[in-house]
N, C-alpha and C positions, 0 to 999 in steps of 0.2 A: 585070465592072463593079464599080467601087470604091464605097465607102460614100457618097462625095460625089456620085457619078453617080446612085446610087439615090435619094438625098435630092433631088437636082435634078429627077429624073424625077417623083418624087412631088409636088413642088411645082408642076411644070408641069401634071400631071394635076389637081391641086387647083384651079389657076387656070382651067383649061378647064371643070371641073365648076361653078365659081362662075358663069361666063358662061352656061353652059347653064341653071343654076337660074334666073338672072335672066330669061332669055328665056322659059322655061317659065312663070314666075310672071306675066310680062306677058301671055302668051297666055291663062293660066287666069283672069285677073282678071274676065273677062266670064262665066265659067261659073257656073251656078246649078243646084242640085239641091234639090228640095223633099222634105221628110220629115215624117211625123207626130211629135207630141210623145210623150215618155214620160210615164208617170203621175207621176213625180217632178218633171217640168218644169212640168206644168200648174198646180199651185197656186202655184209661184214666178212664173209669168207673171201670174197673178191678183194676187198680192201686189205685184208691180212696178207693175201698173196702178193699184192702190189707193194706192201711195205710191212714185212713180218716183224720188224724191229720197233714199230710204232706203238706208243702207249695211249694213243688218242681214244681208244675204245676200252680201256681198262676202267672198271668200276671200283671205286675204293671207299673203304670205311676205316677211320682211325679214331682212337680215343686213348686217353691216359686213364687207366683204371687204378683206383686207390682203395684202401680199406680192406686189404687181405686177398689180393688177386692170387689165384692158384693156377699156374700155367699148365700143370698136368691135367687138371680138371677141364680147363678150357680146350686143351687138345682133344680130350675124349668127347667133349661137347661138339667140336667141329667134325669129328669123325661120325658121330651120330647124325649130325645135320646132313652130311654128304650121303649117308645111307638113306635118308628120308626123301631126297630129291634127285631124281634121275638126271636132270639137267647138269648137276654138279659132278656127274660121273661120265660125261660125254666127251668124245674126241671126234675129230673131223678128218675126212679123207677125200681127196679129189675136189670136185665142185658140186657133187650131187647128193651126198648123204652124210649122216652122222651115226656114230656107234655109241650105244649106251652100254657101259660095262656093269656087270653085276656088282663089282666092287672096284673102286679106283682110289687109292690112298691119296688124301689131300697133301699138298706141299706145305708142310708145317715145320717151322724151325724156331727154337728158343735161342735168344742171343743175350749174353751177359753185357749189359750196357751200364753197369754200376759205376764205372770209372769214366764214362763219357760226359762231355758237356752237352748243353742243349743243341748246339749247332751240329755236333756229330750225330746226335739222335735224329734230328730233322733230315740230315743228308742221307742217313742210312734208310730211313723210312721212304724218302723220295726215290732212292735208287731201287729199292725193293718193289715199290709201286710201279715204276716205269720199266721194270724187267719184262721182256716179251714172254708170251706164252707159247708153248709148243702145241699147236693144234692137233698134230697127228698122233702124239703120244700122251698128251695131257700131263698132269691134271690142269684144269683151267681155274683152279682155286689155289690161292697162295695166302698163307697166314704166317705172320711173324710176330713174336712177342719179345719185346726189348725190356728186360728186367732192369729197372733203374734203382730200385731199393727193395728191401723185403716187403712183400705184399703190394708192390706197386710196379706197373709195367705199361709201356706204350704198345698198343696193339694195332697191327695193320691187317686188314682183310681185303684182298684184291681178287676180283673175279672178272673174266672177260665179258664184255657186253653181249657176245654171241649167245651166252647162256644165262644172262642176268640183266634186269633193268632196275630202275630206281624203286619201283613197287616191290620187286623181288628182294632188294636189299633191305627194305623195311621188314619183310617176312623173315629174312635170315637173321637180322638182329633180334627180333622178337622171339624167334624160336631158340636162338642160341642162349638167350636169357633163361628160358625154361630148362633147356638141356644142361646148362652150367649149374643151375640150382640143384637139379637132380643128381649131378655128379658130386657136388660138394656135400649133399645130404645123403648120398649113397642109397638112392631110391629110384624107381622108374619115373620118367617124366609124365606129366599130365597131358601131353600133346596127343592129338588124334593119331591113330595107328597108321593111317594110309593117306598119302597125298596123290592127287590126280597127276599123272605123268604129263610132261610137256608134249609128248607125242600125241596125246588126245587132242590138244589144241591144234596141232598141225593137221590132223585128220579133219577136225571141225572146220578149219580154214578152207581146206580143199573142197569139202562138201558145200560150204557156203558159196564159194566162187561159182560152182557148177549149177547152183540152184537159182530159184526165182529171186531171192534176196540179193544174191550176188549180181544178177543182171540189173536189178534196180539200182544198186550202189554204183555199178559201172556206168550206167546211163547218167546218174546224178553227177559223177565226177567229170565225165566227158562234157557235160553241159557247163559245169562250173569252170572248166579250164579250156573252153573253146577259144578260138582266136589265137593271136600271137602271144607267145609266152616269152617276153623279153627278159634276159638275165639282168640282174642288178649291176649297175655301173657306178662304182663308188668314186668319190673324189680322189685325186692323185695326191698322196701324202709323201713327204720326204721320209723314207723308211729308215729304221734303225740299222746300224751296221750288222751284217750277218743275219739279216732278216730271214728266219726260217722257223718252221713249226708254229706253235701257238702261244698266246699269252692270255692272262686273265686278270681282271680287276674286281675286287670285292668292294662294294660301296653301300653305305647305309641309306635307307629310306627313312627319313625322320618319322618319329611317332605321330607328329601332327599331320604329315602327308599321308601316312598309312591310315590314320583315322578318317581322313577325307576320302580316301579310296573306298574304304568299307562303307562310308555313309552314302556316297554317290551310287555305289553298286546296289545298296538296299533301296535307295530312292527310285532308281530306274528299273528295278527288278532284274538285275543282271548279276553276274559273279564278279569278284575282284579281278579274276583272270581277264574278263572282257574289257574292263577299264584299263588295265595295264597293257593289254595287247593293242588296244586302239591307239594308245599313246605311242607305242613302239612302231606301229604301221605308219603313223604320221612322221615319226623320226626317219624311218627308212625312205619315205617319199622325199623328205627334205634333202637327204644326203644323195639320193640318186637322181632327183629331178623327175622321177616317174610318178604318174598319177594312178597308174594301174599297178598296185603293189601286191607282190606275192611273198607271203611269209609262211614258213613251215612251222608246225607245232606238233610235238609228240603227244599222241593220245595213248592212254593206257592199254587199250585193246582187250581188256578183260570184261567183256560184255556179259559173260555168264558167271553167276555167283560161284559155280563149282570151281572156277579157276582162281578164286581170290587168294588161296594159300599156295598156289603152284609157283615154283621158281622157274624162271625162263625169260626169254626175250619176247614179250608180247607187244612192245611199243611199235606203233605204226605212225609215221609222220603224215599229217594231212596238210593240204595247202589251203590257207585262208586268204582269199583274194579280197582286196579292198579297193573300191572305186573312190578316189579322192579328187576326181576331175571337176566336181561342181562346188567344192568348197563349202559344204554344209556346216552346221554347228557341230561342236564336239558331241553334244547330246544326241543329235540325229545320227551322227556317224557311229556312236555307241550302239544305237538301236540296230543299225545295219550289221554291226559286228555280232550282236546277239543273234540275229537271224542266221548269219553265216555259220556261227559256232554250233547252233542247234542243228542245222542241216548236216554239218560235218560230224557231229556226234551220232546222228542217226545212221550215217553211212561210213563210220570210222573203220569198219572191219575190212573194207576193200584194200588190199595191199598196195602201198605206194610203189613198190618195185614193179608190180604188175602194171600199174597205171602208166609208169614211165615207158615201159615197153610198148604199150598201146598208143600213147600219144606221140612217142618218138620225137621229143623236142630236140632241137639242134644242140649238140654237145660242144662246148668250148673248153679245150684242154681237159683238165680233170676237175672242173667245177661241178658242184652238185647240180643235177638236172632240176629244172623248173624253179626252185627257190635257192637262194644263197644266204638268206638270213632266217634265223629261227627264234621263236619265243617259247619259253616253257615256264610253267608255274608249278612249283613243287610244294605240296602240302601232304606229307605222309600221314595216312590215317591208321595204318596197322601199328605203327610205332611212332607216335607224334614227336617224341624226343629226338628222333633221327634228324629233324630239320636243323636244330641247333648244333648237333654234332657234325652235320654235313658241312655247314658253312663255317663253323668254328671261328666266328668273328668275335670282336671284343664284347659284344652284347649277348653272346650265347651263354646260357647258364648250364652248369653241370647237371647231369641227370642221374637218377637212381637206377641201378641196373643189377639185378640179382644180389641185392644186399651190398653192392659196391657203389662207388661213385665214379661215373664216367665223365671225365673232364674233356671238353672239346680240344682237339689237337689238329691244328691247321695243316691241310694237305693241298698244295696248289695243284689245280687240274688244268694245266696249260696245254690243252688239246687244240687241234686245228681241223676239227671235223667239218666246220663250215667257216665262211668268211666273217660272219658276225652272229653271235648267239647271246641272247639276253635271258638269263634265268632269274626268276624272282622266287625266293624261298619264303614260305609263310611259316613262321616259327612263333606259335602262340598268338600274341597280339602284335608281333613284329613282322615287318617285311624287310628282306635283305636282298640286294641286287648283286648278281654275279655276271659280269660281261666277259665273254670269251671271244677272241678275235684271232684272225690269221695274220701273222707278222709280215707276210708278203703283200698284204693289202693295207693294214693299219699299223702305224707306229704306236709306241706306248703312249706318247703324248696325244696322238689323235684318238686313241681309245679312251683316254681320260676325258677328252673333250666330248666324246660320244655320251659318256655317263652324265656329264654336266648338262648337256643339251637335252637328254631324256628327262632328267629331273625337272628342268626348266619348263619343258612342254607339259609334263604331267602336272606340275604346280599351277600353271596358267589355266589348263583345262579344268582342273578341280575348282579353282577360284571362280571361274565363270564358264560353266558347261554350255552356255548359249552362245559363246564366242565361236566364230568360224574357224575351222581347223587351219585354214591358210593364214589366219591372223595370229595364231599362237606363237609367242616369241620363244626363241632359243637363247641360251646363255651366250653363245658365240656363233656368228654366221659362218656358213661353209659354202664353197662353190660346188654346186651339184656335179655329180660324176659325169664324165664323158666316156664314149666307147673305148673299151680296152681291147677290143678284138684285134687279133694279129692275123697274119696270113695263116691259112689252114695248115700249111706245112712249114716247119721251122728247119732251116738248113744250118743247124748248129753243130753238126758233126764235122770235125776238122780233118779226118783221115782221107787218104786218096780214094776216090770212088773206083769201082770196077769199070771195066770196059762197057761200052754201049751194048754189046751183045750179051754180056753177063747180066747187066741190069734188066734187059728185056726178058731174059729167062726168069729172073726173080719176079718181075711184074706178072708174067704169065702164071707163075706158081701162086702168087698172092691172089690174082684175079680168080683162079680156079677155087681157091679156098673160100673167098668171099661169096662166090656163086653158090657153093655148097651150103655154107652156113646161112646165108640170107635167102636162098631159094629164088634167086633171080638171075636172069641171063645178061641183061644189058649193063654190065659193070665197066665203066670207063676208067682210065688212069687217074683222072682228076676228080672222080666222084668221092664225096665224103661218106664214110662208113655209116655215120649216124643219120645222115640224110636219106640213106637207103633203107632205113628201118632197123639199123643195128642198135644194140644196147650193151651195157656192161657185161652181162652174162654171155652174150654171143661173142663179145670181144675176147673173153677168156678162152672160148673155144678156138678162135683164130690164133690166139697166142700159143695154145697147145699144139695146134696143127702146123704152125710155122717154126716149131722149136728146132728142127733140123737146119733150116736156113739161118737161124740165129746162133748156131753152135759156136762160131768163132767170136762173135760179139754178142754175148747174152743180152736178150731183149727183155726189159722189164715191162710188166703189164702197163704201168702208168705212162711209159713212153709212147704207147700206142694211141693215147689220147692226143699226143703232140704230133703224130704222123697219121692222120685219119684218112689219107688217100692212098691209093695203090702206088702212085708214083713216089710220093713222099716216103712211104714205108719201104719201098724198094731201095731208095737211095740210102735210107738208114741201114738196111741190111747189107748194102753193097759197100760198106766201108772197110772191107778186108780184101786180101788177095785171094782167098780161097773161093773157088767158083761154085757157090751154091746155086741151085736152080738150073744148071746146065745139063744135068743128068736126067734124061727123060724118065728113067726108072724111079726116080725119087718121088715123082708125082703119084705113080701107081702104088708104090709101097711106102708111102709117106712116113709111116711109123705107126706104132701101136697107139699113139695119142690120137691119130685121126680115127682109128677104129673105135676107141673109147668115146670119142665125141660124136660118132656117126649117128647113134640113136637119137640123141638130143638134136643134132642138126637136122635130121629128117623131119622131126616134129616141128622144128623152127621153120623149115621150108613151107610146110603146110600152113602154118600160121601166117607166114609172110605173104603167101598167095592170097589167103583170106583177107589180109589187110589191104592188098592192092585192089581187091574187088570191092571192099566196103569203104575204101578211102580212109579217112582219119579215124573212123569209129571201129575199125576192124581189128581182129586178132587178139589173142591172149599171150602174145610174146612177152617174155620177161627178160 
């Protein structure tokens, strides 16, 4: 058989395979499989319910492909990718489960941008990236190709974080390269035939929690986070007009400074991550005035090699606690960080959301529990070129991709997930910093000051690791933060309240719901929901069960953080003339929502009782 005959035969097989794939997808379109949520997914579902229009948890990849880009082949490659990964065919319903579809067509669109200028392209990509996802119908994958010239296109791939993390994005880009090559060459791809489904990880996670390893991890984290967990109190800055949402600043870390980071890490037997993290913890201490520093850090959560190629949200934030009270040298503090990180790695599988429910830290408005600052270190191993394409700064180099050239295309990720987040991206021999901040806490000028102070602290520590952490200079001094706490109940609603009798009726209804959800009897009008053992998932149940009372003035979930007492919430619900809570029958036949929440509430009551018996170490309430 000649080479031409082999090529012809391969092409025929490819055509038959494509027809078979289309037929199988048509048949699979009606298939549905129900699965429980992972602990990483549950808070994201809550946050989406609180703010369905937010793009804070959209994961994006952008690049300008040159050298003969074929949009039709890319579309087929995306479809094949979705077929390979169950997480990309998932939708979500209620607060308890997810549905994997046998087939769910990705949201793909080709746009003719040949007459657009660069600003128009950037605006279109940004709008498409920030477009909200529909959790109940899906898909949670959005792809746009903006054709700017023959064989050249700007590509956006956006996925919601509930089904994807940064590691998964690396898997996606690497697999798309192989699938795209197969499409352009009209042959089957060389990728393995089957991927482990994300539901296997969910099952593994639940087994781990119930087993001996889970008990050990739980005990470790309870010991690490014992005592008072004070929220970060930042300096008060004059905020920018219309301060809302999040901002981001991309800043270079000089080659000289990066080389010193790598050199000190090697000298001390630690990772560059530990060096950069320690400097960030010192920075947080300087800004807050606190010596007991709590910084979150996202760990990959893929402790089993079988999960390496699985797409899904595996990330579990861990709390890295630093004691800066005795002002030791940076070198000694780095050794402490190393020990803390090793312990966290060994126990990283214990879900943070579960830990929050057990520790029940006091919640202040809608601030993240336990930590408000986060540090992450991104070094993609599955597809290393993703680092440069992700930051897309001036120093990022184009990458070879499936015979094309992928040119970095900057996509601002101005999310407000936390009050302060520092990401350091390791791109080859470069380090690039990305600071994300909440605009209601930091102004743009204050955020730029943060980056300057971080670099100054890092530079001083690397120049003299034996210098005490308290003596390390910053580029500009700041006045440490003072308490931002406000009264537990904010009387910000201006409408006329209901009569005292009507308000008492609403208070009685709320008290009954809290007793049911929390599993406790002694609920007073001024008790704080979170001080009684409540958490975000239980708050969602309360929201559902009080939907009737909020019919006239729809109550958003995030408002309930602002009104965490019975009396405060009653006043919020009492700002209309319609008398909710006065009909005694409404409590008995509250609604179908109460019935749906009943099973979960019963288990929550049992866990709450166990927590009361065991004190701070009890319960698996989430």
